[in-house]
C-alpha positions as CSV (number, residue, x, y, z in Angstrom):
1,M,-14.2,16.3,-24.7
2,A,-15.2,13.2,-22.3
3,K,-13.0,12.5,-19.3
4,R,-11.8,8.8,-19.2
5,D,-12.9,6.7,-16.3
6,P,-9.9,6.0,-13.8
7,P,-8.2,3.0,-14.6
8,K,-9.5,-0.3,-12.7
9,P,-7.2,-1.5,-10.3
10,P,-5.6,-5.0,-10.3
11,H,-6.9,-7.4,-8.1
12,P,-5.3,-8.0,-4.9
13,G,-4.2,-11.6,-5.3
14,D,-2.7,-10.9,-8.9
15,L,-0.6,-8.1,-7.7
16,I,0.8,-9.4,-4.6
17,K,1.8,-12.3,-6.6
18,L,3.5,-10.0,-9.0
19,I,5.1,-8.0,-6.0
20,R,6.6,-11.7,-4.7
21,R,7.9,-12.1,-8.3
22,L,9.8,-8.8,-8.5
23,A,10.9,-9.1,-4.9
24,E,12.2,-12.6,-5.7
25,D,13.9,-11.1,-8.6
26,G,15.7,-8.4,-6.5
27,K,13.5,-5.5,-8.7
28,I,13.3,-3.1,-5.7
29,S,14.1,0.6,-5.4
30,W,13.8,2.3,-1.7
31,S,12.8,5.9,-1.4
32,D,15.4,8.0,0.5
33,H,12.4,8.5,3.1
34,A,11.9,4.7,3.6
35,F,15.7,3.9,3.6
36,D,17.4,6.6,5.4
37,E,14.6,8.0,7.5
38,R,12.3,5.5,8.5
39,S,13.9,2.0,8.4
40,P,16.0,3.0,11.0
41,E,13.8,5.2,13.3
42,R,11.4,2.0,13.1
43,G,13.7,-1.0,13.1
44,I,12.7,-2.6,10.2
45,E,15.4,-3.9,8.0
46,I,15.6,-4.8,4.2
47,A,15.5,-8.9,5.3
48,D,11.9,-7.8,7.1
49,V,10.7,-5.7,3.8
50,L,11.6,-9.0,1.9
51,E,9.7,-10.9,4.4
52,V,6.5,-9.1,4.3
53,F,6.8,-9.0,0.6
54,R,7.3,-12.9,0.7
55,L,4.4,-13.9,3.5
56,G,2.1,-10.8,3.8
57,D,-0.6,-9.8,1.9
58,I,-2.1,-6.5,0.5
59,E,-4.5,-4.4,3.0
60,G,-6.6,-1.6,2.0
61,E,-7.1,0.1,-1.3
62,I,-4.9,-0.1,-4.4
63,T,-4.7,3.4,-5.8
64,P,-3.2,4.8,-9.2
65,G,0.4,5.7,-8.6
66,K,1.7,9.4,-9.7
67,R,2.7,7.8,-13.2
68,R,0.8,5.8,-15.6
69,G,1.1,2.3,-15.0
70,E,2.1,2.6,-11.2
71,W,-0.2,0.9,-8.4
72,K,0.4,2.0,-4.9
73,C,-0.7,-0.6,-2.1
74,C,0.3,-1.7,1.4
75,V,1.8,-5.2,2.0
76,V,1.3,-6.3,5.5
77,G,2.8,-9.1,7.2
78,K,3.8,-10.2,10.8
79,L,7.3,-10.6,11.4
80,Q,9.2,-13.6,12.8
81,W,11.3,-11.9,15.5
82,T,8.3,-9.6,17.1
83,S,4.7,-10.2,17.5
84,R,3.9,-7.0,15.5
85,E,2.9,-6.6,12.0
86,A,4.6,-4.7,9.5
87,G,3.6,-2.7,6.7
88,V,5.6,-1.8,3.3
89,V,3.8,1.0,1.4
90,T,4.6,0.1,-1.9
91,V,4.3,1.3,-5.9
92,V,4.2,-1.1,-8.3
93,A,6.0,0.8,-11.6
94,R,4.7,-0.6,-15.1
95,K,5.0,-4.4,-13.6
96,T,8.9,-4.1,-13.7
97,K,10.0,-2.8,-10.6
98,L,8.9,-2.2,-6.9
99,I,9.5,1.2,-4.9
100,V,9.2,0.9,-1.4
101,V,7.7,4.3,-0.2
102,T,8.0,3.8,3.5
103,V,7.6,1.2,6.4
104,E,5.8,1.4,9.4
105,W,4.3,-0.9,12.2
106,M,0.4,-1.4,11.7
107,D,-0.5,-1.1,15.7
108,P,-4.2,-1.5,16.1
């Protein structure tokens, strides 16, 4: 039996549009790691994540998630209250919701 080729990732421009729409509609889940650990540790709040989704762009590779129909990427954007860029590692699940995996500062 022949192996299937891995699915081709969506175009970053198409995926960021979907991310913005889902975020605007409030279709977001938070991993315990992101919400309970990294968010308080790094001082990146929910409002900051929403700002990154609204104004940021996908940086780096778009990879398949753990389940069929999932895509994982990092959305990066500058926050208005600081000169730093924040990254939000996100899984887009079946084009219906976002799962925030972790939040991080994107230091050079």
